[in-house]
MIMARVO-740484 format. One record per atom (N, C-alpha, C): residue in three letters; z, y, x. Coordinates in steps of 0.05 Angstrom, whole numbers, padded with zeros to 5 digits, always signed. Example, Ala and Ser with C-alpha at 12.3 -4.5 7.8 and 13.67 -1.06 7.14 Angstrom:
ala+00156-00114+00264 ala+00156-00090+00246 ala+00156-00066+00264 ser+00142-00045+00257 ser+00143-00021+00273 ser+00157+00001+00258 
This chain:
met+00000-00024+00017 met+00000+00000+00000 met+00000+00025+00018 gln-00014+00045+00008 gln-00014+00071+00022 gln-00018+00093+00002 ile-00009+00117+00010 ile-00013+00140-00006 ile-00033+00158+00007 glu-00052+00168-00008 glu-00074+00185+00003 glu-00077+00210-00013 leu-00078+00232+00000 leu-00085+00258-00012 leu-00115+00261-00013 ala-00126+00266-00036 ala-00155+00269-00039 ala-00162+00296-00051 leu-00175+00313-00037 leu-00182+00340-00047 leu-00206+00339-00064 asn-00224+00320-00060 asn-00247+00317-00077 asn-00249+00288-00085 pro-00231+00279-00103 pro-00229+00251-00110 pro-00254+00241-00124 ala-00259+00215-00120 ala-00281+00202-00133 ala-00274+00199-00163 pro-00293+00203-00181 pro-00287+00201-00209 pro-00274+00174-00217 glu-00281+00153-00204 glu-00269+00127-00211 glu-00240+00126-00203 asp-00232+00141-00182 asp-00204+00142-00175 asp-00187+00157-00196 asp-00198+00180-00205 asp-00184+00195-00226 asp-00183+00178-00251 lys-00204+00163-00257 lys-00205+00147-00281 lys-00184+00124-00280 ala-00179+00113-00256 ala-00159+00092-00253 ala-00131+00103-00261 val-00125+00128-00253 val-00100+00140-00260 val-00098+00145-00290 leu-00119+00157-00301 leu-00120+00163-00329 leu-00118+00138-00346 asp-00133+00118-00340 asp-00132+00093-00355 asp-00104+00080-00354 gly-00092+00081-00330 gly-00065+00070-00328 gly-00045+00086-00345 leu-00047+00112-00345 leu-00029+00128-00361 leu-00033+00124-00391 ile-00058+00122-00399 ile-00063+00117-00427 ile-00052+00090-00436 ala-00056+00070-00419 ala-00045+00043-00426 ala-00015+00044-00428 phe-00002+00057-00409 phe+00028+00059-00410 phe+00037+00074-00435 asn+00025+00097-00440 asn+00033+00113-00464 asn+00029+00097-00490 glu+00006+00084-00492 glu+00001+00069-00517 glu+00019+00045-00520 ala+00028+00033-00498 ala+00047+00011-00499 ala+00074+00021-00509 lys+00081+00045-00502 lys+00107+00056-00509 lys+00106+00072-00535 gly+00084+00087-00540 gly+00083+00105-00562 gly+00063+00099-00584 gly+00049+00077-00581 gly+00029+00070-00600 gly+00002+00082-00593 pro-00018+00076-00609 pro-00046+00086-00603 pro-00046+00116-00601 ser-00057+00126-00579 ser-00057+00155-00574 ser-00082+00168-00585 gly-00103+00153-00590 gly-00128+00165-00599 gly-00140+00182-00578 tyr-00133+00177-00552 tyr-00144+00194-00531 tyr-00174+00196-00532 gln-00184+00221-00531 gln-00213+00225-00532 gln-00219+00251-00520 pro-00237+00251-00500 pro-00247+00276-00489 pro-00266+00289-00510 val-00265+00315-00511 val-00283+00330-00530 val-00294+00354-00515 ser-00319+00358-00515 ser-00332+00382-00503 ser-00351+00395-00522 ile-00352+00421-00521 ile-00371+00437-00537 ile-00385+00456-00517 phe-00411+00454-00515 phe-00425+00469-00495 phe-00442+00492-00507 val-00445+00512-00491 val-00464+00534-00496 val-00487+00530-00477 arg-00511+00528-00488 arg-00534+00523-00471 arg-00554+00546-00474 asp-00568+00552-00452 asp-00588+00573-00453 asp-00613+00562-00466 asp-00633+00579-00468 asp-00658+00571-00482 asp-00673+00548-00468 asp-00666+00543-00443 asp-00678+00520-00428 asp-00661+00495-00431 gly-00639+00497-00445 gly-00622+00473-00449 gly-00601+00470-00427 lys-00600+00489-00408 lys-00580+00488-00387 lys-00553+00497-00397 thr-00532+00481-00390 thr-00505+00488-00398 thr-00496+00512-00382 ile-00488+00533-00396 ile-00479+00558-00382 ile-00449+00563-00387 gly-00437+00548-00405 gly-00408+00552-00411 gly-00400+00532-00432 gly-00375+00535-00440 gly-00366+00518-00462 gly-00336+00513-00461 leu-00328+00493-00476 leu-00300+00486-00480 leu-00297+00456-00474 val-00277+00450-00458 val-00270+00422-00451 val-00242+00417-00460 ala-00239+00396-00476 ala-00213+00390-00488 ala-00208+00360-00488 arg-00185+00352-00496 arg-00179+00324-00500 arg-00158+00321-00522 ile-00161+00300-00537 ile-00143+00293-00558 ile-00124+00272-00549 gly-00099+00276-00554 gly-00078+00256-00549 gly-00058+00256-00571 tyr-00055+00233-00583 tyr-00038+00230-00607 tyr-00048+00250-00628 asp-00032+00269-00636 asp-00039+00285-00659 asp-00045+00315-00652 trp-00051+00320-00626 trp-00058+00347-00618 trp-00083+00346-00600 met-00097+00369-00601 met-00119+00374-00582 met-00109+00393-00561 phe-00115+00388-00536 phe-00109+00406-00514 phe-00135+00417-00503 val-00138+00444-00504 val-00162+00457-00493 val-00155+00462-00464 glu-00169+00446-00447 glu-00164+00447-00418 glu-00179+00470-00405 leu-00204+00474-00414 leu-00222+00494-00401 leu-00238+00508-00423 leu-00241+00534-00420 leu-00260+00549-00436 leu-00271+00571-00418 his-00297+00570-00415 his-00310+00590-00397 his-00337+00598-00408 leu-00342+00624-00406 leu-00368+00636-00413 leu-00375+00656-00391 pro-00400+00656-00382 pro-00407+00676-00362 pro-00406+00704-00374 glu-00401+00724-00356 glu-00398+00752-00365 glu-00422+00761-00383 thr-00446+00751-00377 thr-00470+00759-00392 thr-00469+00752-00421 val-00452+00733-00430 val-00452+00726-00458 val-00424+00730-00471 arg-00406+00743-00456 arg-00380+00748-00468 arg-00382+00771-00488 arg-00363+00772-00506 arg-00361+00792-00527 arg-00385+00791-00546 gln-00396+00768-00549 gln-00418+00764-00568 gln-00411+00743-00590 gly-00386+00735-00590 gly-00377+00716-00610 gly-00378+00687-00602 phe-00388+00681-00579 phe-00390+00653-00570 phe-00363+00640-00566 gly-00344+00654-00554 gly-00317+00643-00550 gly-00304+00637-00577 thr-00306+00655-00596 thr-00295+00651-00622 thr-00308+00626-00635 gln-00335+00624-00633 gln-00349+00601-00644 gln-00340+00575-00632 leu-00336+00575-00605 leu-00326+00551-00592 leu-00299+00543-00603 met-00281+00562-00605 met-00254+00556-00615 met-00255+00547-00644 gln-00271+00560-00660 gln-00273+00553-00688 gln-00284+00524-00691 gln-00304+00518-00675 gln-00315+00491-00676 gln-00294+00470-00667 ala-00279+00476-00647 ala-00258+00458-00638 ala-00237+00455-00660 glu-00229+00476-00672 glu-00210+00475-00694 glu-00220+00459-00718 ala-00245+00463-00725 ala-00257+00448-00747 ala-00257+00418-00741 phe-00264+00411-00716 phe-00264+00383-00709 phe-00235+00372-00709 ala-00216+00387-00699 ala-00188+00378-00699 ala-00177+00375-00727 arg-00184+00393-00745 arg-00175+00391-00773 arg-00188+00367-00786 gln-00213+00363-00781 gln-00228+00340-00792 gln-00215+00314-00784 arg-00205+00313-00759 arg-00191+00289-00749 arg-00162+00287-00759 gly-00153+00307-00773 gly-00125+00307-00784 gly-00104+00313-00763 leu-00112+00327-00742 leu-00093+00334-00720 leu-00074+00355-00729 ala-00050+00356-00716 ala-00030+00375-00723 ala-00036+00403-00713 gly-00052+00405-00691 gly-00058+00431-00680 gly-00072+00429-00654 ile-00075+00453-00642 ile-00087+00456-00615 ile-00068+00471-00597 trp-00066+00463-00572 trp-00051+00478-00553 trp-00068+00483-00528 leu-00061+00503-00513 leu-00077+00511-00490 leu-00059+00528-00472 asp-00070+00535-00449 asp-00056+00554-00431 asp-00075+00574-00420 thr-00065+00597-00413 thr-00081+00619-00402 thr-00064+00636-00384 tyr-00076+00649-00365 tyr-00061+00666-00347 tyr-00061+00695-00357 ser-00043+00711-00346 ser-00040+00738-00355 ser-00066+00755-00350 phe-00082+00746-00331 phe-00107+00760-00325 phe-00131+00749-00341 gln-00125+00729-00359 gln-00147+00717-00374 gln-00147+00726-00403 ala-00143+00708-00422 ala-00151+00714-00450 ala-00128+00711-00470 arg-00104+00717-00463 arg-00082+00714-00482 arg-00088+00729-00509 gly-00096+00754-00507 gly-00102+00769-00531 gly-00124+00757-00548 phe-00144+00745-00536 phe-00165+00732-00550 phe-00154+00709-00567 tyr-00137+00693-00555 tyr-00126+00670-00570 tyr-00107+00679-00592 glu-00091+00700-00586 glu-00073+00710-00607 glu-00088+00721-00631 lys-00111+00734-00626 lys-00128+00744-00648 lys-00138+00721-00666 leu-00140+00697-00654 leu-00149+00674-00668 leu-00126+00659-00681 gly-00101+00670-00679 gly-00079+00658-00693 gly-00061+00640-00675 tyr-00065+00640-00649 tyr-00049+00624-00631 tyr-00024+00640-00624 ser-00002+00626-00620 ser+00023+00639-00612 ser+00035+00626-00587 val+00048+00642-00571 val+00060+00633-00546 val+00084+00616-00552 phe+00085+00592-00540 phe+00109+00575-00542 phe+00123+00571-00515 gly+00111+00582-00494 gly+00124+00579-00468 gly+00110+00597-00448 thr+00125+00605-00428 thr+00115+00622-00407 thr+00124+00612-00380 leu+00107+00609-00361 leu+00113+00603-00333 leu+00111+00629-00318 glu+00134+00642-00314 glu+00134+00668-00301 glu+00129+00666-00271 gly+00115+00686-00261 gly+00109+00686-00232 gly+00088+00667-00223 his+00071+00658-00242 his+00049+00640-00235 his+00023+00650-00247 pro+00004+00658-00231 pro+00007+00660-00202 pro+00026+00682-00194 ile+00032+00684-00169 ile+00051+00705-00160 ile+00041+00732-00170 gly+00058+00747-00183 gly+00051+00773-00194 gly+00041+00771-00223 gly+00038+00747-00234 gly+00028+00744-00261 gly+00044+00723-00276 asn+00034+00714-00298 asn+00046+00694-00315 asn+00025+00675-00326 arg+00034+00651-00333 arg+00018+00632-00347 arg+00030+00627-00374 phe+00014+00630-00395 phe+00024+00628-00422 phe+00013+00602-00435 phe+00030+00590-00450 phe+00023+00566-00465 phe+00023+00573-00495 leu+00001+00569-00508 leu-00003+00577-00536 leu-00009+00553-00553 gln-00003+00556-00579 gln-00009+00535-00598 gln-00018+00547-00624 lys-00032+00530-00639 lys-00039+00537-00667 lys-00035+00512-00683 arg-00016+00513-00701 arg-00010+00490-00718 arg-00027+00492-00744 phe-00035+00469-00754 phe-00052+00469-00778 phe-00037+00463-00803 gly-00011+00462-00802 gly+00004+00456-00827 gly+00007+00426-00832 val-00002+00410-00813 val+00002+00381-00816 val+00031+00375-00810 pro+00045+00361-00827 pro+00073+00355-00822 pro+00076+00339-00796 ser+00096+00347-00780 ser+00101+00332-00756 ser+00129+00319-00759 thr+00132+00297-00747 thr+00158+00283-00748 thr+00168+00280-00719 thr+00194+00281-00716 thr+00206+00276-00690 thr+00223+00251-00691 thr+00224+00238-00669 thr+00240+00213-00668 thr+00263+00217-00649 
């Protein structure tokens, strides 16, 4: 056995970790429904220029990445991406969506869409903050 730091890991190595974690979680917590979800913005030539990358686990969607190039910002694409993610999550019966953003990114954008801060990591990055936001859909949640 050995431990290795990999700065550019092979996809199959990351997949081995993810598959192991999913198997453990499902053995302990039941079927997670884990599913990657992506929504892309493509230019007229079909090239992906931005989009939203998320994953579903149990009854929530986590938006891991959302990016649009400067040339298409403030044209409604970000709102459309989030609305499409929300529609998909609601259709799946999920409880809500959560995400994170830095103080120099898009907290106000998400708050305008109805997201609220549920946690803050102060001083990350140094001189800024990282905010964790959620939007619940009114699906009852239970705690054990």
